[in-house]
N, C-alpha and C positions, 0 to 999 in steps of 0.2 A: 257216337256217330262218326263215321268216316268224314274227314275234312273235305274230301273230294265230293262227297254227296251233300255237304252242308252249303246251301245256297240261300240268299236273301233277296229274291227278285222284287218283292214289294218295297223293301227298304232301299234297294238300289234305285228304283224308280223315284221314290220319295226324295232321295238324296239329290238326284238330278233336278227335281223341282225346287228343292231348297236352294241349290246353287244358282238357279235361274233368277231367284228373287232376293236372296240374302247373301251379301258378301261373305265368302268363306263357308256358306252352307250351314252356319250355326251362329248363335249369339255369343259364344265363348270359344276362343281358339282351341282350348283344351278339349272341346267336344267335337272338333272337326273330324270329318271322315278320313283325313290324312293321318290321323292318330291310330287308325285301325287298318287291318289288312285290306287290300284292294277288293272291293265289292262285298266286304264283310263288316260293314258299319251299320249295326242295327238301328233302326228308327223306332223309338219307344211308343207304344200304345198306352200303357198304364203300369202302375206299380202298386204293390201292397207289401208292407213289412220289408223284408230283405230281398224280395223278388220283383222283377220287372218282366213285362211281356213286350215283344216287338210286334210290328204290324204284320209280320209273316207268321205270327202265332207261336213263336218260340218263347219259352220261359227260361229266365236266367237267374242265378244267384248273383246279386249285384254288390260290388265293392266300390268304395270311393263315391258313394251315392251322391249325386248332385254336386260333384267336385268337393266332397267332404261335408256338404251342408246338411244332409239328411241323416243325422247320427242316430235318431230314434227309430228309423224305418219309415217307409211311406205310409201315409194315412194313419198316423199315430192317433189313437182315439182321444187322448187328453188334449192334444194340440188342435185336432180337427174340431172338437166340440167348442173349444175356446174361440176359434175363428168363426164358427157358425153363429155363435151368440152375437158377435159384433156385426156380422153381415146384416143381421136383422135390425141393427140399431144405427146404421150409417157408417160410412167409411172415412169421411174427411170433412172437416168443417172450417169455418172462417176464423175460429178461435181454438185454442188447445182443448182437447177432450180429457175427461177424467182418467181415461185409459193411460194417458201419458204419465200421470202421477204414479199409478200403480206399477207401470213398467219400469220407471226410473227407480222407484223404491226397491223393487225386487232385484234389479240389476246391482244397485249399490250395496244391498245386503249380501249379494252373492260375491261381489268383488269389492271387499271392504277397503282395499288399498286405494280405491278411487274415491274422490270426493264429489265429483259432478260427472254427468253423462249427457251426451247429446246423440240422438238416434238419426240414422240416415238409411239409405236403401242398399248401398253397395260398399265394399271394402275400399275401393279406390278413393271415393269421396272422403271417407274417414281418415285414411292415411295422409291424403293431401291436405286436409284441414289441420292435421297434427303438424305437418311440416310448415304450413303457413303460420300457425300459432307460434311455433318455435322461432321462426324468422322474425315475427313481430315482437316477441318477448326479448330476444337477444339483440335485435338490430343487425344481425349478421346474414350474409347471402348464401353461404354454402351449406349443402346437405351431405352428410356422410352416411352412406348406405353400406350394409354388410354385403360384400361381394359374393359370398357363398350362398346367398338366398335368392331364389329364382324370380320372385315377383313381389312388388309392393303396390303398384298403382298403374293405371292406364295413362296417367297424366304425364306431361312432357318431362318433368324433373326426373322421372325414373325411366320411362320407355326410351328416352333418348340415349340411355346407356346400354340398350340391348341391340342385337342385330337388326331389329325391326324399327330403326330410328328415322325412317323416311318421314319428311314433313316436319321435323323438329329442328329448330335453329341450333347451330353449334354453340351459340352464346348461352343457351339454356342448359345444354348438356355439360358445359364446362363448369357449371356451378355445383355439379354433383360429383363427389369424390367417394372412394370406396375403401373399406377396411376389411381385413380377413377375420373370419369367425375364430374365436378362441385364442387370438394373438394380441395380448394387451400391449406388448412392446411396440408392435407395428401400428396399433391404433394411437398410442401416445406420440409416436413419430409423426403420424399424419396430423394430429392436433397441434403439434409443435410447428410443423412446416406451414400450416395454415392458421397460425395463432390469431385468435380474435376474429376469425372469419367463419368458423363452423357453427351453425345454428343448432344442429342436432345430430345425434347418433341414432339411426333407426335400424332395427334388426328384428328378426324372429328370435325370441329368447332361446328357443330350442327347435330342432327339426329332426333330421335323420340320425343325429348323434346327440348324446347328452352334453350339456355345457361342461367344460373342464372345471374341476374344483376351484372355486373362488373367482371364476371368470366373470359372471354377471355382477357380483359385488365389486369386482375390479373396474368394470365399465361404469358402474354407478359412481365410483370414486373419481374416475377420469372425467366424467361429465361434470361433476361438482368442481373439480380443480380447474378445469378449462372453461367453465362457465357456459356449457351447452346443455341442451335439453335431451334427456334420455327417453326414447320412444320405443316401446315394445309393440311390434305387430303380432297380435294374438289371434289373428284370423283363423289359424289352424290350431294353435295350442289352447285357445280359449275353450273351456269345458272339457276338451279331450285330455289335457294334462292334469287338470283338477277343475272342480267347479269354478274356482277363482282364477283359472288359467295357469300359465307357467309362473307368473309372479306370485301366485298363491302357493305353488308347489315349492319353488326355490327360495322364497322369502326375500326377494329383492324387489323394491318398489320403484317402478319407473315414474317419470314425471307425467307422461301421457301414455295411453295404450289404446289400441284399436281392436275391436272384436267384430265377428261376422260369422259366416258359414254355419256352424252348429247352432248359433244363437236363435235361428228361426225355424230350424228343421225343414228347410226348403222355402220358407216364406222370406220375402225380401226385407231384411233388416240388418243393419250394422250399427256399431256404436263407437264413439270417441269418448274416452273417459280419462280422468286425471285430476291433478291438483287444482284446488279451487282458484288459487290466485292466477293460474294460467288460463283455465277454462273461462273464468269470468271476463277475461279480455274480449271474449266473443259475446258477452252479455250486456246488460244495461246498468249494472251496479258498480261502476268504477269511473274514474275520472280521466283515464288515459285515452289514447287514440283507439277508435273502435276497430275490431278485427272482424271481417266478414267471414265468420267461422264456418257454419253450415246452415244453409237456408234452403230447404228442399220442400217442394209442394207435397210430395208423397212420403216424406220422412216419418210422419206421425200417423200414417194410415192405421186405423184402429185394429183391423184384423191382424196385421203383421206384428204390432206391439202386443196384442193378445197372445199371438203365437209365441213370441219371445218370453213373455211372462210364464206361459204354460211350460215351455221348455226348461227354463231356469228352475221352476218349481219341481218338475219331474226329475231333473238331475239331482236336486237336493234331497228329495224325499225317497227316491228309488235307488240311489247309489249307482247312477248310470255310468259314471266315469270308471268305477271299479269293474263294472260288467264289461265295458269296452276293453279294458286291459286284460281281463280274464279270457275273453273271446280271442283277442289278438295273440295272446301267449299260446293258446291252444292251436290256433291256425299256424303261427310261425313254426312251432315245433313240428306240426304235421307236414308242412311244406318242406322244411329242412330235411326231415327224415326221408320223405319221398324223393327229393332231389339226390340225397346221398345214396339211397338204395339203387337209383338208376345210374349212378356214376357221374352226376352232373352237379354235385354239391358245391364245387368251386366255380360253377358257371351260372347257376341260378341262385342269386344271393338275396336273402330277405334282410332288410335293414329297417331301422327306425324304432321308435317307441311302440309298444304293443298296441296302443290305441291308434297308431298312425303308420302302419306298415307299408313300405314300398318294396319293390324288387328291382334288381339289376340283372340284365341278361348279358353275359360275357361270352366272347368268342373263343376260338382255340388258343389264342394268346392271352386270354383273360382280360381283354379290353372290352369296354362297353360297345354293344352292337345293336343297331336298329334292325338288322336282318334277323338276328336270333330273337329279338323281341317280337318281330312279326310272326315268326314260326310259333312262338309260345302263345301269342294271342290267338292265332288261328285254332290251335288245339283247344284252348280254353273255351272259346266261343262254341266250337262244335260239341263240347261237353256240357254246355249250358252254364258256363261261368263267364260273367262279364266283369273283367278285372283289369282295368288299366293300372290299378294299384291293388294292395290287399288291405286297404283302410276299411275297418269293420264298422257296422252299425249294431246297435243293441238289439235289433230285431232278428239277428242271425240265430239259428238253432244249432244244437249239436249235430243234427242231421245235415244241415247246410255245410257246416265245417267239414264233416266227414266226406260229403260228396265232393267238395272242393278239393280236398287232399287226394281223393281218387283220381279226379280229372288231372290234377297237377302231375301225379305219378305217370299217367298215360302220356301227358305232354312231354315229360322228362325222358321217356323212352324214345320218343321221336327226336328230341334234342340230342340225345346221345348218338343216334344214327348220324345226324348232321355233323356233329363234332368229329365222329370217326371218318366221315367223308371230307372233313375240313371245308364243307361248302353247304350252307343251308338252302341254296337256291331251289333245289327240287321240291322243297316243302313250302315255298312262299306263295306260288300261284299268282304272282304279280309284284308290283313295286313294294319296297319296304315302307314301314311307317316312318314318319318324319318328325324331327324335333319341332316343338311349337315355335321357338324363337329362331328364325332363320331369315336371311336377307332376301332371298328369292323364293317365290311360290313354288 
């Protein structure tokens, strides 16, 4: 479809209604219409498998589904059936349900490096609980975050370090320090400079690049030598790297780890897991000061925990992680070949582990460009591909991958024209997309 003919009038109207009632027009900033070309932010009607339909009637192959949460595809039969069973049995009670026992057993069997687990509804609650636990266990105030990872929590200890720090006292932000990924010497220098002050090191164990050889083991050693807690944020790597997450793949055991996203296949569930002696500080079977770890009204909703149990079982029994890698490898190879054939192989760059692919759009000087990203997104949308990333779900078919590569090739032909003109403006039809983290709206 010609991008000039591609219009989304119903979605445009719905976006106006969303902004009138909901700050930002979405409940997650990464889903905002500022992340899409002007007037081309589809509002979703429904989804099935790897496809979604917008309210204008267009069908798309969807990538990065639910911000990486729907890794099995929409309306996965095994997950949906597990949820339906619990809906008929009640969702929340004044005491724990037996579903909580089964979910915890399945999680700890899948992630054997953890000894205890506590469930919540979102990733921020889990990571903040891990930080609180680390501070309580060490008696130290500072949190060391990996500077190269974009997001850990909506809570003050992290958001105060981003450009969107309005409303957060400087005293809070000053307690968060940063270390670079892959650089053990710089991390040790930080720990030395703030000796006996750093409660924890928190990082994603892997993201768009593989950890350098020995890096994670080196962090484990630093944490032990300097007496701080090592926390792996496995929101993304959990299940996608291996069924047991990155810690299972790389064989390095953190003190605490947090899981979410793929854990519920779109249903709201997250997890804090880790060493028994640390986790039990938030329990009742110890003699020390009590830690208010996680206490959520909806953390043990039966249908979400049933979804998590079904997801973990499906991954283990059906080899889902291996399928995600195979699909991602096929897609990455196709996109790279299409980009190279159109002469933009150095400008549209696919990065990341095969199960978690992202792409960079570079300008004439090979610098990251929001304008070229806008051009690329417009072409994809017009071709029926909704792809803020190339993160795959296991519901994708070979035909879906093939169509995506065809659309990417068409988009790259336009990309080449813009590069030759040294100006993508004629192909933008409006303002460029914007970074999520920015100081001004």
